[in-house]
C-alpha positions in Angstrom: 57.5 75.4 144.1 54.5 75.6 146.4 54.4 78.6 148.7 53.8 76.5 151.8 57.0 74.5 151.1 59.0 77.6 150.4 57.9 79.1 153.6 59.6 76.3 155.6 63.0 77.3 154.2 62.3 81.0 154.6 61.6 80.4 158.3 64.9 78.5 158.6 66.7 81.4 157.0 65.0 83.8 159.4 66.1 81.6 162.3 69.7 81.7 161.1 69.6 85.4 160.7 68.4 85.8 164.3 71.6 84.0 165.3 73.9 86.2 163.1 74.6 83.0 161.1 73.4 83.7 157.6 76.0 83.4 154.9 76.2 84.8 151.3 78.7 85.0 148.5 80.9 88.1 148.6 80.9 90.0 145.3 84.7 90.2 144.9 87.1 91.7 142.5 90.6 90.2 142.8 93.8 92.1 142.2 96.7 89.8 143.2 97.1 90.0 146.9 94.2 92.4 147.4 90.5 92.1 146.9 87.8 94.7 146.4 84.2 94.3 147.6 81.3 95.8 145.7 81.7 99.6 145.8 84.4 99.2 148.4 88.1 99.9 148.9 91.0 97.6 148.2 91.6 95.1 151.1 94.6 93.0 151.9 93.4 89.4 151.5 93.8 87.5 154.8 91.2 84.9 154.1 92.9 83.1 151.2 94.7 79.8 151.3 97.4 81.1 148.9 100.0 80.7 151.7 103.1 81.1 149.5 101.7 83.6 147.0 101.8 81.0 144.1 98.3 81.9 142.9 99.3 85.5 142.4 102.8 84.9 141.1 102.6 86.8 137.8 106.1 85.7 136.6 105.2 82.0 137.0 101.9 82.5 135.3 103.4 84.3 132.4 106.0 81.6 131.9 103.3 78.9 132.1 100.9 80.6 129.7 103.6 81.3 127.2 105.6 78.1 127.2 103.3 75.4 128.6 99.6 76.1 128.4 99.2 76.1 124.6 100.0 72.3 124.6 97.0 71.3 126.7 93.2 71.1 126.3 90.9 73.2 128.5 88.6 70.2 129.3 89.1 66.5 129.8 85.5 65.7 128.6 85.6 62.3 130.3 86.5 60.2 133.3 90.1 59.0 133.4 88.8 55.4 133.1 87.2 56.3 129.8 89.1 58.6 127.5 90.2 61.2 130.1 93.6 59.9 131.0 95.9 62.5 129.4 99.6 62.0 129.7 100.0 65.1 131.9 98.1 63.3 134.7 100.6 60.4 134.7 103.5 62.8 134.5 102.3 64.7 137.6 101.6 61.4 139.4 105.1 60.2 138.5 106.6 63.5 139.7 104.8 63.2 143.0 105.9 59.6 143.3 109.5 60.8 142.9 109.1 63.3 145.6 107.3 61.1 148.1 108.8 57.7 147.3 105.4 56.0 146.9 102.5 55.8 144.4 100.3 58.9 143.8 96.7 59.0 142.6 95.1 62.3 141.6 91.6 63.5 142.5 89.4 66.5 141.5 89.5 68.0 145.0 90.3 67.1 148.6 86.6 66.6 149.2 86.4 64.1 146.4 89.4 62.3 147.8 88.1 61.9 151.3 84.6 61.0 150.4 85.9 58.4 148.0 88.9 56.8 149.7 87.4 56.3 153.1 84.3 54.3 152.0 86.5 52.4 149.5 88.9 51.2 152.3 86.6 50.9 155.3 84.0 48.1 155.6 81.8 46.8 158.4 84.9 45.2 160.0 86.7 48.5 160.2 86.9 50.8 163.3 87.7 54.4 162.4 89.3 56.4 165.2 89.0 60.0 164.1 90.1 63.2 165.8 87.0 65.1 166.9 87.9 68.1 164.7 88.6 66.4 161.4 87.4 68.2 158.3 83.8 67.9 157.1 85.0 65.9 154.0 86.5 63.3 156.2 83.3 63.1 158.3 81.2 62.7 155.2 83.6 60.0 154.0 83.1 58.2 157.3 79.3 58.5 157.0 79.4 57.1 153.5 81.4 54.0 154.6 80.1 51.0 156.4 82.7 51.4 159.2 82.1 51.9 162.8 83.6 55.1 164.1 84.7 56.7 167.4 85.8 60.4 167.4 88.4 60.9 170.1 88.8 64.2 171.9 90.9 66.6 169.9 94.6 65.7 170.1 93.9 63.4 173.1 96.5 60.7 172.4 95.8 59.1 175.8 92.2 58.4 174.9 93.3 57.3 171.4 95.6 54.7 172.8 92.9 53.4 175.1 90.6 53.0 172.1 93.4 51.3 170.1 93.9 48.8 172.9 90.2 48.1 173.1 89.7 47.4 169.4 92.9 45.6 168.9 91.4 42.9 171.2 88.0 43.0 169.5 87.6 40.0 167.2 84.9 41.7 165.3 87.3 44.4 164.1 89.9 43.4 161.5 91.2 46.9 160.7 91.6 50.1 162.7 92.1 53.4 160.8 93.4 56.4 162.7 92.3 59.6 160.9 93.5 63.2 161.5 94.6 66.4 159.8 98.2 67.5 160.2 97.3 71.2 160.4 93.7 71.7 161.5 92.0 74.2 159.2 90.0 76.1 161.8 92.3 76.0 164.8 95.7 76.1 163.1 97.2 73.6 165.6 99.6 70.9 164.4 99.3 67.2 165.1 102.2 65.3 166.6 102.5 62.9 163.7 105.6 61.2 165.2 103.4 60.2 168.2 100.6 58.9 166.0 103.1 56.8 164.1 104.4 55.3 167.3 100.9 54.5 168.4 100.0 53.0 165.1 103.1 50.8 165.2 102.1 49.3 168.6 98.9 47.8 167.2 99.1 45.6 164.1 95.5 46.1 163.1 96.0 49.8 162.7 96.8 52.2 159.8 97.3 55.9 159.7 95.3 58.3 157.4 96.5 62.0 157.4 95.0 64.9 155.6 97.8 67.4 154.8 95.7 69.9 152.8 97.0 72.9 154.7 100.6 71.6 155.1 101.6 70.7 151.5 103.9 73.4 150.3 104.2 75.2 153.6 105.9 72.6 155.8 108.9 70.3 155.4 112.3 71.1 154.0 111.1 70.2 150.6 107.6 71.5 151.1 106.1 68.0 151.4 104.1 68.7 154.5 104.2 68.0 158.3 105.0 64.3 157.7 108.3 65.5 156.3 108.8 67.9 159.2 108.3 65.1 161.7 110.5 62.7 159.7 107.7 60.1 159.4 106.4 60.6 155.9 107.2 57.0 154.9 105.3 55.6 157.9 101.9 57.3 157.2 99.9 54.8 155.3 97.7 57.3 153.4 98.8 60.9 152.9 96.0 63.0 151.4 96.8 66.5 150.2 95.3 69.4 148.1 96.7 71.5 145.3 94.1 74.3 145.8 95.8 76.0 148.8 99.6 76.7 149.0 100.1 75.2 145.6 97.8 77.8 143.9 96.0 75.3 141.7 93.1 72.8 142.0 92.8 69.1 142.7 94.1 66.7 145.3 96.2 63.5 145.7 96.8 60.5 147.9 100.2 59.0 148.5 100.0 55.3 149.3 101.3 51.8 148.5 101.0 50.8 144.8 98.6 48.0 145.7 96.3 50.5 147.3 96.5 52.8 144.3 95.5 50.0 142.0 92.6 49.1 144.3 91.4 52.7 144.6 91.3 53.1 140.8 88.8 50.3 140.7 86.5 51.2 143.5 86.5 55.0 144.3 83.2 56.4 143.1 84.2 60.1 142.8 87.1 59.0 140.6 85.2 56.6 138.5 82.1 58.8 138.0 83.6 62.3 137.6 85.0 64.0 134.6 88.7 64.4 135.1 90.3 67.7 135.9 91.1 69.9 132.8 94.5 68.9 131.4 95.6 72.6 131.4 94.9 72.7 135.2 96.9 69.5 135.8 99.7 71.0 133.7 99.8 74.1 135.9 99.9 71.9 139.1 102.8 70.0 137.5 104.5 73.3 136.8 104.2 74.4 140.4 105.1 71.0 141.9 108.3 71.0 139.9 109.3 74.3 141.6 108.2 73.4 145.2 111.7 73.0 146.4 112.6 76.5 145.3 110.1 78.1 147.8 112.2 77.7 150.9 112.5 81.4 151.4 108.8 81.8 151.2 108.3 78.9 153.7 110.6 80.6 156.1 109.0 84.0 155.7 105.6 82.4 156.4 106.9 80.6 159.5 108.5 83.8 160.8 105.3 85.8 160.4 103.2 83.1 161.9 105.4 82.9 165.0 105.4 86.7 165.5 101.6 86.9 165.1 100.8 84.0 167.5 103.1 85.6 170.1 101.4 89.0 169.6 97.9 87.5 170.0 98.9 85.6 173.2 100.5 88.8 174.6 97.1 90.5 174.1 95.4 87.8 176.1 93.2 86.6 173.2 92.4 82.9 172.9 94.5 81.2 170.2 96.0 77.8 170.1 97.6 78.0 166.7 101.0 76.7 165.8 100.9 77.5 162.1 100.0 80.1 159.5 96.3 79.7 160.3 95.7 82.0 163.3 92.2 82.1 164.7 91.1 84.6 167.3 88.3 82.8 169.2 85.7 85.3 170.2 82.9 82.8 170.9 79.9 84.9 170.0 78.8 85.2 166.3 78.2 88.9 166.7 81.7 89.6 168.1 83.3 87.6 165.3 81.3 89.6 162.7 82.2 92.9 164.4 85.9 92.0 164.4 85.8 91.1 160.7 84.0 94.5 160.0 86.7 96.3 162.0 89.4 94.6 159.9 87.7 95.8 156.7 87.5 99.4 157.9 91.3 99.2 158.2 92.0 97.7 154.8 92.2 94.1 155.8 89.9 91.3 154.7 89.5 88.5 157.3 86.5 86.3 157.8 84.3 85.5 160.8 83.9 81.7 161.1 80.7 80.6 162.7 78.8 77.4 163.3 78.4 74.9 161.8 82.0 75.3 160.5 83.0 75.5 164.1 81.2 74.4 167.3 78.5 76.6 168.8 80.0 79.4 171.0 83.3 79.0 169.2 83.0 81.7 166.5 86.2 83.3 165.6 88.1 85.7 163.4 90.3 83.5 161.2 93.5 85.0 159.8 95.3 83.2 157.0 98.8 84.5 156.6 100.9 84.4 153.5 104.5 84.9 152.6 103.9 88.0 150.5 102.7 90.1 153.5 105.0 93.1 153.9 106.4 94.4 157.2 104.1 97.5 157.0 101.0 95.3 156.4 101.9 93.0 159.2 102.3 96.0 161.6 98.9 97.3 160.5 97.4 93.8 161.3 99.0 93.9 164.8 97.5 97.3 165.5 94.0 96.2 164.4 94.3 93.2 166.7 95.2 95.6 169.5 91.9 97.3 169.0 90.0 94.0 168.9 91.6 92.9 172.1 90.7 96.2 173.8 87.1 96.0 172.7 86.8 92.3 173.8 88.3 93.0 177.2 86.6 96.3 178.0 
């Protein structure tokens, strides 16, 4: 590549560096609940989405590898619409349908699902009303669609209803799609899905699209997410979720009406033009989903730890609006968030500084991802480190 062209990108990297905003891959060695950085000590992993400890459950892995894995191929070698539709995919979709009571369609990832489903369902007569803080994959799906979009202020249901009233009466709009996450990945707050269902039901043009990526497994009596917690699972038109977080696997799904599933199979580009997930991976997901109802103790442990940590953070006077197992400490400045992450590492804890563009400018934060396997001693250590951070921030 020509030196002049390369220099442009070198200058952009330099600009990011000046703002303490350069990212790089961490050279990690994983050991169950802990990780080791290059030439470093073992650190408790508080940056993983393995909320229930499934990904590090050696007993489940041993059972799967001994009794299940030998039956399945390592690669699909094809799109599902060609020769990649292995029976295990249909078994998992059937199992999910049994749990949710509606059709299920699998995707390679939550990102694939959102950038595929949204353009498939939304045309130039669609108005999307999306929460301001929805995930980047939903934003990209909206951009790929031909739909019009208004992003309402985060969790502002008064503004949302004004928009619903406006576009319900607009003859140019034949469909309104309300889009939100149930648990917001960077703030940890939880959407009132019962309220959104009530709003949706008042306007006959509207449908509700909810991304439950961080709630599947962790919320609901049966682990089916916040929709189950709020008792409105059947009234959410499209429930998108991911298997790569609490479920300890890879891939994603949408729960929807059978007609929508058949339609999506025919038009969703990431589904049509991607090689399907490895059958052995789908078999592991099926293995975990079959046991999701047995994780009630882990869900309760996670909820208890989350409540205790949020209360502690608030007692320290630190900014935190979380109501879930994702607990961000908003420190605003990139340098402060990086310093907090470094302090955690010095005390044997691995937590990440989240900076723009993942979050808004001047909203950098230390993001703590709790999991059910954290011991009481480890939790006490985390609280003490936060005491130090609070003292440094406020002094």
